[in-house]
N, C-alpha and C positions, 0 to 999 in steps of 0.2 A: 504492499501500499503507502502510495504518496504523500498521503495525509493521514489523520486521526480519526478514531470511530469519532470522539466529539465534536470536531469541528465539519464532516462531512454528516454530522444530524444534527448539529444543533448550529450551524451558520452556513446553511445552504439555503438558496431563493427555491432553486427546483436540482431532484435529487433524479437522476437518470438510472434506471437498475437492469442490468441484462442478463438474464441468463441464470438469473438466481432466485432463490425460494426465502428469504433470510427467518421468515416466521418460522419455519420447519427445521430447516439446516441451521442457522445462527440466530435461536427465538430472541438474544440480548440486543443484536443489532437490529432485530425484526421490528421487535419492541420502538425500539428508538427512532426507527425510521415512521413506522405508524404515528409515535408522537411528534415528528417535527410536522407532518401531513396536517393533524388537527392543530399545530400550530400555524399554519399558513402556507407551508413549502410547498409547491407542485411536485407530483409525483409522474414521472414516465415508467412504463412498466415494458419492457422488450421481451416477452417469454411467450413459448407455443401454447401456451396453458395458463387456465385461468388460475393464478394461484390467490392466495386470501388477499395481499395488497393490491390486485389489481381490481379489485370492488373501491379501492380506495385512490385509484389512480385516475389524474386528467386524461392520459392519455396510456391506452395502451394496445401494442402491436402485437398482434400475436402471429409471428411471424410463422413462417414453415421450419420444422425442426433442420438445422444444417444450413442458415442461410442467413448466419451473422455479418459475415465479410460480405455480401450482398448491400445490407441494410447499412454496416456504416459507411458504404462507399455511396450508397444515395444521400447518405445525412449530408457527406463531403460536397456532394456535386450540390446541393440546395444551399449549402453555406456557400459557395463560389459563386453561383449561378447570381443569389440574392444578396451577395456582396456582406456576409456576414462574418468571413476572417476578420483575424486579427493580422491587420496588414503589417504591424510595427514587431508583433512578437516573431513571426515568421522571417522577417527583412531579416531582424536582428539574433535569432536567436536559434534559427532553424536551419538546414539544406536540404537540397532537393527537390523540393516544392512545385516547381516547374511538373519534375517527373510524373509527382501523383495527381496534380491537375491530370495531365493527360488521361491516364485511366481512369478517373473517376467522371471525368466527360462523358464517358461511354453509360453509367448507372443512372440513369435518368430515373424519375418519380415513378413514370410509366413503366420502366424496362424492371425497375427493383420491386412494382408492387406485383408486377409477375411474376418473379421468381420466388418472392419472401409471400405472396398472397395475401397482400395486405392491400388497404385504401391508400392511396398515391397522397390523397388529399391530409389523411392522418400523420403519414410521411413528413410532409412540407411544416405542420403543423409542430408534431415534434423538434424539427431542426430550428425552426426558429424560436420554440421556446426554448430548447437547452444553451441556443448561440447565443440569443439577448440577454440570459440571466447573467449577472456580476456575480454572483458563486453557483456550481453547479457541478456534484463532481459525477463521476459515472463509477458505479458500485458492480463487480461481475462478480460471477461463480462458474462453476462447471460446465453451466450451460454453455460457455464460452468454449471451455477447454477441451472437453472431452469429446472432442470430432477427428478427425483424421488432418482435419488442416488448422486444430483450434491453436496451434503456435501463429499461426497468420489471421487467427479470430482476435489474439490477445493486440496483434501488432496493429492491425486497420483499426480497433478502440483508440490506441496508442497515438495511429494518426489523425483520427477524428479529434481528440483533447486538444490535442499540439495546434492544428489549424484556426480552433477560436480562442489559444491562447492560456489554456486554463489548466495549464503546469507550475507548479513552484507557488500557488496563490491558497490560502487558506479558504476552506470550502470547497475545493477543487479537486482537480488530479482522476488518478485513472488508481482503483482501488481493489485490489480481490479481497474475497473472502475466502480465508485458509479452511480447507473442508475438516479439518483435525485438529484438536490439540496439539501443538507444538510440531506440528508442519512446518510453520516458518521457522521454528529453532530448527529443527532436522537438517532442510534444504542450507541454512546459516551455517551450519556444521559442517556441510559437503557431502551431503549425501546424494552424489551426482557423480559416475566414473569418472569426468572430466574436470570435478574441480575440486580444490581444498576446502576447508574454512575460509567465510568470506567471497566466495566467488571467484575462486583464485583460481585461472586457469594451470592445469599441468603441463599444458603445452609450451608454456613459456617461459622459457630457460629460466631466467634470473626466480620467477614463481618457485620452480621447482629445485635452485642451487638452494634457496632459504630454506626449505621444509628439508632438505637432505642435512643441512649441517645443524641445523633445530635438533632434527632427530637423530642424529649420527647414525646414518644408515644410506646406503644405496636404494632409492626407490626405481618402483617400476613408472617406467617413461610412457608406457602403453596407454592408451583409453580404453576401459573397460566397458563392459556391458548393461546398460538400463536394464530395471526390475522387470520390465513387462516382454524385454527381447529374449530375457534367460529359460524362459520356456520353451519355446523352439531349438534352441542348443541341447536342454536336456536329452528333447525325443531324439535329436541328431548325435548324443552321446560325447557334444561337447564340452558338456558342464556336468560334473559325474558326483559329485556332491554340493551339498548346499545347506548356508545357515541362513533359518530364517528369524528374525528377531519382532514380538508384538507384530504380526502380520495374520492374515487368515486368507490367502488367497483362493484358499477352495472356498468364499464366501463371496469374497470384494474381486477377484478379477476376472475377464468377462469370457466366454466359451468356457464354460466350466468343465465339460467332458476333455478339452484339450487341456486344461490344467492341471485334471487328477492322471491324464495321461503323462504329462511332461513329471510328474513328482515321483508318479511311481517308475518312472523308467531310471531314476537316480539310483548309485551304488548306497549313498549315505546321504539320512538327511534326519539335521538335527534343528528343533524351534525352542526355542527362548519365549514361553508364556506364564500368563497368570492364569489361563482356563485352559479346560481340555477343549480345545477348538474344534473344527473340521480337518483343518490341515494339521493340528497337533495330533490327530489319531493316527495320520500315515508315518508318523515322524519316528526313524530308529532309536535317534536319544530327545529324550524331553528334559528340558532346564528350567526349573523352575524359578521366575522371575519375582522381581519384587512390583510392585503399586509405586502409585508417584505419593503414595502418605507415607512410603516406608522406608522414603530415601531423599536424600538432600541434592540440591542442582537449580538448574535456574530452567522459564519456560519463555519463549518467546511468540507473543500473541501475532495476530494481523495483521496491529500494527508494527510491528517489529519491536515491542518492546517486551526487555528483558526484564523476567521478572522473579523472584526467587520461590524456592521451594522447599520448604523445611519438612523436615522426615517427621511424622505426629505420633506413629504406631510401632513397637515391637512385636512380632506375631511368632508363632513357635516355630518351627521346621525347617528343613533345608533349603529354606529358598536364598539367592545370594543377591549383592547389587549387582546391574549390569558392566558399571564397571572392573568389579572383581573377576567377572567371568570374561571382559574382554582383556583383560590385563593377562591372568591366570594362561587362557589360549597364547598369547603373544608371547609369555616365556616356555611354555610348552613345544611350542612351536621353534625354539632358538632363537627369540629374540626375546634378552633381559629388559622387563619394563619393570620399575620398582611400581607400587600400588599408591598411587597417590587418592588425597580428599579430594571432595568437588570445590572445596575452593580454588587447591592445587591445579586442578585440571581446567577452572577460568581463568587464571594466572596463566597458563599454558597458553590458552587461547588468543588471551590477548597478546601475546609476543608476539605472535605470528600472524595476528588477522588484524589489520590496521581499523576496519569499520569497531572492533569490538577492542581496542587497546585502552579503553576509558572505563572498560565495566572491569568490576571483581567485585567477588561475594561481600569484602570488608565495603566497600561504597554502596550497594546495594542494601545491605545492611543498617547504614547510617541513616542519622536523621536526615540527612539531607534529602535522599531520595527513598527513605522505605515508606514503603505504598504504594507507590507509585512508577519503579521501578524505569528503566532508561531505554529509550529509542536509540538504536544505531541507524548511522552511524554515530558512533561515538568516540571520538578518536586520541583526547588525550582524558586523563584525570579532572581535571579542570572545566573539563566542557559538558554542556546539561544534555546533551545528546541533541536529536534531529526530530523535529516534530512534522517537518513538513519539508518534503524531498525537492531538489530540482529549484530550489530558489535561486534566482539571479540568473544560472548559468546548468544544464544538464552536466551528468556525472563525465559523459564523455566528450561536453561542451560545448555542439551544436547538437541540436536534435535531428536525428535524422529521420525525414519523413522514407516512407520502405510500401511503396506501390505492392496493393494484394488485389488479386481477383476472383471471384467466386468457382469454388470448383465443388462440383454436386459429392453428395453423401456416397461413400462407398458402396453401398447398396439404397437400391428406390426400390420402389412397391411396382410390382407385377402381378402374372394372371396366379402364379403360388403361391405369393406371400404379398397381398395387396394392401397392406398398412403398416404406415409407421410406428414404431415402438419407441418411447424415451422412457429413461428412467431416470430417479432421485431417491432424496428421501422424505419420511416421516418423520413428524416431530416426536412422536413414543420411541423409538427405537435409533440406536448409533451405530449408522456404519455397521459393522459385521456381525452385531448384535452381542458377542462376545459379554458384554455386562449387561447390559439393559433386559437381554432375555432371561435373566438370573431373577429378574425382579415382577413378583406377581401383578403387582398393580398393573406396569405395564403391558404386560400379554394379555389383561381382562380388555385393556385399550385397545389393541392390536395385535389379537391373537395370530393373524394368518395373513399372507399373501394375498393380495388383490390386483386385478386390473381396471383401469379406468377408460370406457368406452363410452365414444359420441353417442349423443339418442340414435340419429341417422342410422349409423353403421350397426348399431344395437339392433331397431326394426328388421335390415335386410337379414340378420343374422337371426333371427326370431330368439333374441333372447332378454330375458328382463331383469332390471336389477336384483342381484342377488344369485342369479343362478352361476354352477359350477360350467367355466370352457375349457376346453384345450387351446392349448395359445403354443404354436412352432415354428421355429425359424429353419433355417439353414443346417445348424448345429444343434437343435434339442429339441422337446416337446416338453410340457411342463401341465398342470393345472391349477387354475385359481378362480376366485370369485368373481365375478363382473360386478362393476359398479358405474353403473349408467349416470351421465350426465352431459351438458355443457362443458364440461372443464377442459374439455381437448376438441380439436376441430373434427369434423368428418374426414375417413381415411389414415387418425391418428389415434395413438392410444399411449397408456403411461403407467409403469409398475413400477415400487420400490425395489431395492435390492437390497435389502437388509437377509432375508429369509432362507433357509436353507430350502434347496430345490426350488429355488426361486427364478428372480430374472435374469441372474449371470449366466444359466443353462442355454439363455438364447441370446443373447450379445452377441457381436460382433469382435474380434480382439483385431480388426484393421485398427493401424496404431501411425498417430502422428510423425510425420516424413522426421521434424526435429527434436519434441521432447517426450517421443513415442507412448505419449497417453493413447490409452483404447481410445475408440468410439461411441462409448456407452451410447451416447444420446440419440442414435441413430440406428436402428437395425429394421428389418422388415418381417414381420410376423402373419401369419394364417391365423384366426381364431374362430371354434366351431362352438359352439353347444354341445352340451354333454347332456344326453336326455337322464331325467330325473334316475330314474330307472336303472339305470346304466351306474350311475355314481354312487347309488345307496348299494349296489351290489358291491361293489369296488369297497365300499365301508367297509361294509358285512366282513369280505374275505379278510381285511388288513384287520 
């Protein structure tokens, strides 16, 4: 996020929400957005589905799944056509504007309306409302990134924000909502095969040299494999062993049959976990990990805020801290490594990561910042951190316009699979259900999977609300309860991804060419009503 949660929800005239359902996926921020609207902020929702906040929106662009780039290019076409752009910002702080101007010239409101299946006049209205506002953030989430063109979807939004000069200002910016707790922290610490902590690329010689000197060893200079690419390499035998730490790909990764085949192909699988997940059931060795309440450290939230986590409980058993496990593996594999405290590890991070140079446990515990943490970049011990990024100039100097073009999703409806399926979160369950399905009350509220069908499609299929249906894709077949409404457009449906035997048996494992994020948000399915007599017979057999 370029800005803070507070300023984009409290200091904004207009809020643009793209591919995000925060009242279910990020309910605290969702509540703050609703409060902003109640105080008078205008709301633009860009989402293929009627989410709760779309009922509060001034404009809802209910676009076709997989058309985010066309939408953003259409907005920029209107900015230029109606002279809504920030000429001074473009001239002084950006480059390659003429290149993007040529590309977005092709994306007239009428052409974008045809691609996105929206009203061109509503697109014009949204462009004017957003561009003319003094303060207007763009907030986005997985509805933008989980496509095979997800990276370019984010770039297109960045182009859009830059064109109207809304970077480096309070109540503006481009603000992703991170999908899970401490996802930001994991990325910051180098959870990418190309990067060391602080987004320092290992293919830069001086960066590699710095870390080799700091760690006193020769490091592998080859760029590794991203997590989603590992499964294919497991099936071919290129990857023979795997250590999974706090992840349940049997529930969360697309094309579950492919995941099962890949994990079953391994010679050796180790899982470090808190619970007996579906993935842990396949492991050769399970290492009992510890929860956040059993250890010291930090979490970094969606607004880059590093916050202290303190040990709260002691429990019986043979669990170990993650750092103890990692250190022991290093020692037993021949790399001598002392057991460091969480504070010592934070000091080491600061010593090799410029963006964290001013952060330590001592400072986070001090009266100066206690209770509020520090937002990186925080480059020295006397710096208060950075609330808003790109003030005055961008990290790279000039902001770079990168032209992007709409590319259709990898799967499009056909005679065999005529309905587009999207996936997402519901309020009552959290990601893989590893924790939430242990809570009796939550299971009462949301006990099983379901599929949202449009009323028109349901009538054609002779499906009523509550009926059981078969849902099949090119990868699998499942059963689900139908929820019939107008939330999705005709020819589109939606499913939550949390459940065992749920949506990810159907989803596509097509990957973004850059981030390698799967295209969870678009696959094509066939829906068929299960005769009640057949369903009851199946249930009695079970």
